[in-house]
Structure formats: structure tokens, C-alpha cells
N, C-alpha and C positions, 0 to 999 in steps of 0.2 A: 077532587074527581078521580075516580079508580083508573089506574094506568092500565092499558091494554097491553096483552102479551104479544109484543111485537116479533118475539121468536117464532111464534107459530105463523105469523104472516111472513116472515122471512123464509121460513121453510117452505110455505106454500108458493112463494114467488120463486124460489130456487127450483122447486120441483115442477112449475109451469115452464120454465127453461128446458128442462129435460128430467125424465125420471131417474132417480139415484137412490142407492142404499144410504143408510146412516153414515156409514163410513165415507162414501163418496161426497155427501153433503158437507161434512166437516172438511175434506180435502178441497172441495170446490169453493167453499166459503173462504178458506185461509188463502186461496190463490186468487180470489176475486174481490171479495168485500171484507176480508180480515181486518182491514184497518178501521173499520167503523161498524162492523157486527162480527162477533165470534161466539161461539159456543162449545162447550166440552161436548165429546162423543157422548157421554152419560146423559147429558141435557137435551141433546138432539134425539137421541134414541127415545127418551122418555117423552118428549114432545110429540114425536112421530106417533108413538103408541096412542096418545090422547087424541091426536089429529084423526087417526084411523077410528077409533071409537065414536068420534063425532061425525064420521063419513065424509070427512074433507079430503082424506087420502086413501088410497087402497094399493094393495099389493098388485104389482103388474108384472112381476118375474120372480121366481124363485128358483135358486140353483144351488148344487152342492158341488163345490170345486175344492175339496179339502176341508172348506169350512162353509157354513151356510151363508148364503147371500140372498137377502131380500131387498129387491127393489121397489120403491114406491113411486106412485104418480098421483097427481092432483085430480081430483074427481070434479065434476061439473059443480057441485055445491061448493067445493072448495075454491074453484075459480070465482063463483059468484060472490063468496065472502071476501076473497082477496081484492076483487074489483070494488066492493063496496068499501073495504078499508083504504084503498088507494084514493078514495074521493074524499076521505076525512082530512082535516088539516093535521100536521103532524103535531104530537104532544111536545112540549118543551122537553129538550133533552136533559137528562140528568148527568152532570159532568163530575167525574171522579178522577182525580190525578193525584196518586200518592206522593210523586216528587214535589209538587206544589204544596202539598199539606206538609210534608217534612220541611220544606224551605221556610213555609210561614211560621211553624211553630219552634223552629231551631234558634239556637243562639250561637255565639262566637266559638264556642267548643265544637260545635257541629260543622263548621266550614270546611275542614279538609274532607270530611265524609261527603258533604254536599257537592264538592268540586268533582269528587270521583263519580257520583251519581249524575251529574250534569255531563260529564264526559261520556258516560256510558249511554246516556240518552242521546246525545250529539252522534256517538257512532251508530246507534240503532236507527236513528232517523235517516242518517246517510245511507245505510244498507237497505232500509224500506224504500227510499227514494230511488235506488238502483233497481230493486225488485219491481216497483211500479211502472219504470220505464220499459222493463222487459214485458210486463203484461200489456202495457199499452202498445207496444210493437206487434204483439201477437193477436189484438182484437181484429177479428175478420169484417171486411165490409164496412169501413168507416163512413161510407155514404149512406148506410142504412140507418133509420131512426133509432133501432134499438142499439146499434154500435155506438151511434152518438150519445145516446143516454149512458151507456157503459163508461164511455171516454169522459163525459162529463162527472161521473163519480171519480175516476181516476184522476181528473184535473183537481177535483177538491182535495184528494189525498195528497198529491203533489204539492199544492199550494199550503196545505196545513203542514206538512212536514218542512217546507221551506220556512215557514214561520217559525217552527219549533227550532230548526238549525239556527237560524239568525237569533232567536231568543237565547239559545243555550250559549251561543258565542258572546253575546251581551252579557248574560248572567256571569259567565266565567271571567269576563274582563273585570266585572265589578267585584267579585269574590277574590280575584287575585291582585286587585289594587285596593287596599284597606281605606285609602283616602277618596276613592271615587264613589259618587253617589249615585243610586239608579237612574235619576233624571239627567245626569251627565251624558252628553253624546260625543 
């Protein structure tokens, strides 16, 4: 079955929250959903142009403030397509984790580099955990349903990162003790 371009629906969903320029979409997504969805500025810009051609977004504001700023908003047709997509079951996620691939295909010679990579992953996960805590604290109106939905996605991110942190500690303890097997606790 052909995969749906979820990037287009992610953009439509973000624009339904508020109209934004391509730059603002990248910034907003990094600060809110970056843990599970991120795209480059170039990809977002290209996607917005396609969505505009399809009549799903339109320019709602254009300004010259040193450089040209074009703000896009979702059209009614875009809202209708987004709502239709929201009723469809999610496609099975495609997981790609380069660290796990390197771990799987490595041998003993690579262990020192793998330890470095695991420590870097651990530090990055700890930084992201702190960042999510800051975002969580800034979500307005925790009693509103929209805020609850946002907090649930943040909760998933926090739990995922906690699992990653625990796994990194576990993997490092195994790689640092050559006699310990992964199934030992």
C-alpha cells in the first residue's frame, strides 16, 4: 500500500493551529513536535508550494521587513482533507535508528566507538528530556482538551526518552563489562 505524505498533513495541522510562514513552521515544529516529526526548511517550503497549488493552503499575509515574509493559512478544503486524514488509522511507523544499525552490524573492534555513540545518545536524551519539561510547563490551559492532547504527546516523548536513557545505561554497562551478557540484570 502506498504511504501517505504525512508531511503535508502535519503542515496542515500546524497551520490549523495558527497561520505561519515556512520559517515559523520549522521553528514551531522543532519546539513542539520535533521529537516525532521534523522536516528541513527546504522540504517544508516545497510542501507548502504543493499544498498551495492544490488549494489546501493560501497566503494570508505578505510583508517586506528586510526580507519577504509570506504567512500561510489552511483553507476550508485543507481543513476538510485534514479532518478526513485524522479519521484514517495511522500507517505502521517506519523506524530508522542508525545507532541501532551500527550496534547490530559492529564487532569487537567497534566497541570503543559504540561506547562514545551511546554516551552521546544518553546526553542528547537527557537534554531533550529537560527541553520537554520546559515545553510542558509552558503549555497554556492544561484543562482544555487541546492542551490535554498536546500534553499527551509530550508525555509520550518523555516516556520514550526515559526508556532510551535506561537502555543507554544498560548497553553501556554491558559494553564496559566484557563478561556480562545482555540478558543479565
